[in-house]
N, C-alpha and C positions, 0 to 999 in steps of 0.2 A: 320551485323556490331555491334561491341561492344559499347554500350552507356557509355560516360565518364562523370564523376561527380567530384566536388571537395570534397564534403561530402556525404557519404551514411549512412543513419540512419537505423539501423535494429530494428524493433519494434514500432508499432503504438499505444502504450499505452499512459499514461499520460506523462511519462518521454520523450519518443521519440518525441511525438507531441510537447512538450513544447520546446525541443531542436530545432526542425525544425523552429518553430515560432521564437525563440530567434536569430537563425542564420540568417534567412531571414530579421529580423528587423535591426539587428546590422551589418551584413556582407552581404548586398544586392548583392554584386558582385559575390558571390559564387554560383555555381550550386549544388543544394541540391536534394537529393532523399530520400523519407521516404518509407521504405519497410515494409509491413505488410502481413503476411501469410494468414490471414483471409480476408473475403470479406467486412469487415467493421473495422472501427477504434474502439478502446476500447472494443474488443470482450471478452477479458479475465479478468484479475485482475482489470483493470481500470474501466470496467463496471459491475463488479461482486463484489460490495462492499456495505457498509452501506451508502455511500454518505455523509461521515462526513468530515468537514473541521475542523481539530483540532486547538485549540488555541495555543498549544506549552508548557503546564505546565508539561508534562510528560518526554520529552526527557532529557538526562543528560546535565546539564549546561556545555557549553564549547564545545559540540559536534557539528559537521556540521548539523546534524539533528536538533538540537535545534534552531540554527541560522536560517535555511531554513524554518523550520515549522512556526516560528513567522512571518518571512517575507512573506512567501507563503500564510499564512492566510489572511493578509492584502491585498496581491496582488489578490487573488482569489475573495475576497468581492468586490474589486473595478472592476475587470475584469467582474464579473458576472454582475454587475450593467450596465456597458458600453455595454455589448453584449447581455443583456437580457436572460442570462442563469438562470433558476430557482434556487433561493437560499433563505434561510431563516436563520436569526441569532437567534437561539432559545436558546442558552446557553448550558453549560455543568454542570452536578452535579456528583461529585464523593461521594458516600454515605458510611460513616463509619456505619457498621451494629451493631457494639457493641463498647464499650469503648476502647477495645484494638486497634481498627483500626483507632482511632482519631489521634494517632501519625503519621500514614501514610499521613493524610491530611496536617498535619504541614509540614512534608517534601516535599510534593507536592507544598505547598504554597511557600516554600523557593526556590524551583526550578523555580517556576513561576516568583518570583521576580528576580532571577538570569538571567532568560531568557527574562525579560522585557515583560511579558504578562500582558496586561492591565486589571484592574478591578477585579482580583481574590481575593475572600474572603472566609472565613470560616463561615458558618451559623450554628446556633444551631438547634435543631430538630423542634422548632416552626417556625423558619424563614424558614427552608427547606420545611415544610409543606404548607406554603404560596404559594411557587412556584409549588410544586408537592404534592398534597394532599394524593395521593395513594402510595406514597413512605414511606417506614419505615426505620428509622436509628437514630443513636445518634447524628449525625452532618453531614455536607456535605461541601465539597469545591465546590464553584460556580465560573465558569469561563464564563463570558457574551459573549466573542467573538467566542464561538464555534457555527458552523453553519451546516446546512444540505444543500446539493445541488444535483441536477441531474448530477451525475458524468459522465454519458455517454455523455449528451449534452455539458458538460464542455469540455471534451477532443475532441469531434467532432468539436466544435467551435475553439479550439485552432489549431487543424489540418487545418481547413478551412482557418484560418488566414495565416498559412504558405503557403498553395496552392495559395491564392490570392497574396502573395508576391513573388511567383515564384517557390516554391518548387514543386517537382513532386512527387505525391502520387502513389505508386504502390501497389494496393490491390491484394490479391490472389497470392503474390509474395513471396514464401518460400525460405529462403536461404538454399542451399544444402551444399556448400563448400566455404572456403575462402583459398586464396593463396596470401601471402604477398610477393611483389616483391621490387626492389630498389626504384621504382617510385611510388609505391602505392600498392593497393589491388585488386585482381581480385575476383569477387563474381559470383558464379554459382547458379542460382536460377531456380525455376520452370517456369519462364518467360524468360529464357536465361541468357546470360552472360553480366555483366557490370563491369566497373572498376571505381575506386575512389581513390583519392589522400589520403583521410583518411576514416575510417569506425568507426562509433560510435555504439557500441553494447549496445542496450537498450532493449533486448529481454526478460527481466523478468525471467520467469520460465526457459528459456533456455539460459539465459546469460552465465552461467558457461560452457555449452556445446560449444557455440561459441568461448568463451575465449580459452577453451582448444584446439581448432582447431589450434590456433596460439601459443600454448605453454605457456600461461600465466594463473595465477590464479589457478594453479593445487593444491595448498593447501586448495582450497575452493571447496565446492559442495552445490548446492541448494537442500534443502529437502522440498518436497511440503507438506503442512499442509492444509487440507480441513477444511474450516469453514462453519458450517451449521446454517441456520437462519429459524425461525419460523416467522409467521405473525399473528397479532391479528385479531379476526373476526371483522366485522363492528360494532358490539355492544360494543367492547372494544377498539375502535379506539381512544377514548379520555382518556385512562388510564393514560397516561403521555403526556406532551406537549413539552418536550425537549429532552435531551439525558441524561440517567442515567447509571452511571458506578459503579461497585464495586471498591474498593482500588486495584490498580495493584499489582501483585506479583513482588517484586524487583529482584527475581532470574530469571524470565522469561520475554520475550518481549511481550507476549500475554495479552490482556487487560481483558479477562474474559467475560462471558455472560452478555450482557447489553441491554438497551432499547433505541431504536432510533426512533424518529418521522420522517417520510419520507415526501418528497415533495408532495406526493400524499395523504397524510392525515392518512395513516395508521401507524401502529407501527410495527417495526421489533425487534425480540429478538434474540440475538446471537452476534457473533458466538462462537461456541466452537472451538477446535483445535485438529484435529485428523490427523494421518499419512494418506496421500492419496495414493491410488493404482496406481497413475501415475500423471504426471505434469498437466494433464488436466482431471483427473478423478474426475468429479464433483458429482457423485452418489456414494452411500455408497459402493455398491459391484461392481463397475466399476474398472477393472484393466488393466493396460498396463504392461504385465508381464516383458518385457524387461526393462522399466524404474523403475518398482518396485524392481526388483532384483538388478539393478544398484544402487538404493537408499540404500537399506539395507546392500550392500557390501562396501559403502563408509566408510573409516577409522573413519571419524568424527562422522558419524551416530552410528557406533558400540560403540564408546566411550560414545555418548550422552545417548544411551538406556541402558547402564550399570550403569548410575548415579542413585542412589537409589531415590533421590528426583524427578528427571525428570520422572522416571518410575511411581512413585505414582501419579503424575499429569496426566501422559499419560493414566493411567488406569481410573481415574476419568473422564477424557475427553471422552474416549471411551465409557463409560457408558451413557453419555449424547447424543452420537451418536446413540447408539443401542436402548436406552430406552427414549421415550418421557416423561415419568414420572420423570426420573432422570434429564432430561433437565429442565422441568418445576419446579422441586424441587430447583434447582439452581436459576432459574429466580425468584422464590418467595421470596428469601432472600431479594430482593429488592422491590418487589410489592407482598405483601402477599395475596392480594385479587385474584390474577390470579389463574385460573384453567385450567386443561388440555383441556377442552372443548372450552376455550377462544383462542386457538392457533391452527393454520393450517401450514402445512409444507410449507416453503418458498423456497428460491433458496440457492445455495451453492457457494462459492468462493474458490480460491486456494491462499494461502499465500506462496510466494517464500522466504523461510527462508534460509539464507546463514549459513552454518556450517563450521568451520575450522577443520583441521585434529586432533586438540586436543579435538574435541567435544563441542566447545564453540558456542553458538548461537550468531551470529554477530549482533549487534544492532545499527550499524551506516553505512553510505554510504562507500561502497568500490569501488575504481576506479583502474583498472590496465591498463598498457600501453605497447604497442610495438612501433615501429618507425612510423607505419602508422595506428595504431588502438588504440581506447580508449574503455574500457569495464566497463560498470556500473553494477557491480555484485551484489550490495545490495542497492536497492532503496525501501527497506521494509517499511511497514506502519510507519509513515504516508506519504507514497510516493505521493499520490494524492495531499495532502495539500502542500508538499514541491515543486511540479513539476514546477510551473512557475518561482519560485525563483531559483530552480536548473538549469533550462534551461539558465537563465541569468548568474548564477554563473559559469557554466561549459564553456560557450563561452568565458567569460572573462579569466578563468584559461588556456584554450587551446590557446588562443591568447598569453598570457604570455609564455607559454611553447613552442610557435612557431608552434603549429600544424595548427593554422589558421593564415594566413597572414593578417595583418590590412590593 
């Protein structure tokens, strides 16, 4: 017998779990299912990241990401305290490594003010050294509301909230096909068939694949970029006490190799950003040939890699992947005392970067619709920070559009 739901959410990461929670809190009359193909919540991007709750000074003012990042930072801090999720407000420093980069800090401060991020200041070198003695730079932007969190514990807690409020969590339930009908959508999964009046596609790295099943979002494709981290040895665990970033490249959405104090007391360094051999290819030489060749044949990817600037950056990033010394050289631009022996190989994560057919790296949320489905094609970093705010935002939006009956 086919199980029937009002809302079926595909993807048990931060976005999917937050949507399930928001739905069960605000629309308790709805029958909600949360489908996750792995055996646990937050198995991929939501559990393989630096555990940063961003304060919101970087997103472009006026963008949905800027709005939700600032709101999400506040919501997560409050939520973590209420639910005893491990979190620390350690603050963020963006360090100008020379005089030329100080202008970038001024631009970021203007963005922070436009986005209403509280407490952001530009510090001179001496003021910066008082906070982080081992960091070298000419000046730094300091944002006090930046936090570190146990990201997997956060997402698991959010999903548990949804289950307590009545959502059904289906683990090990991989979506195979979708078929939209007049009255809803039929989902064929590895655990059988179910139907739902609407489907919310929050599948992260596979969100475009699912959207394409229903004929939407074909002008977009997800390009998987692997981010690799090193971890400091125990002797270097106190080299920094907060989060240290280089100034961001305005042409690219990647934040560069940076330092993050973790909830466990260690320091992780990274990530870089290199093309992955598959959407879940976490190891350097791991390849899913079907996915890899599909990626490199995408029109947007072909235009992206023929851009001279992107190609130079990509080659530099590849060096940091293949050479530890190249990685450490980049990290030492922020912390000169660091040596190769101070770092050991850590984990890797995959960034689901949306690219359009013109080769543009899409840097804000993208939502596509059919009559009975909603596709979150781009919830790229800082998706974890935005997740709780995004859940509430989308429930309100879908109510206004008539997808969810009040």
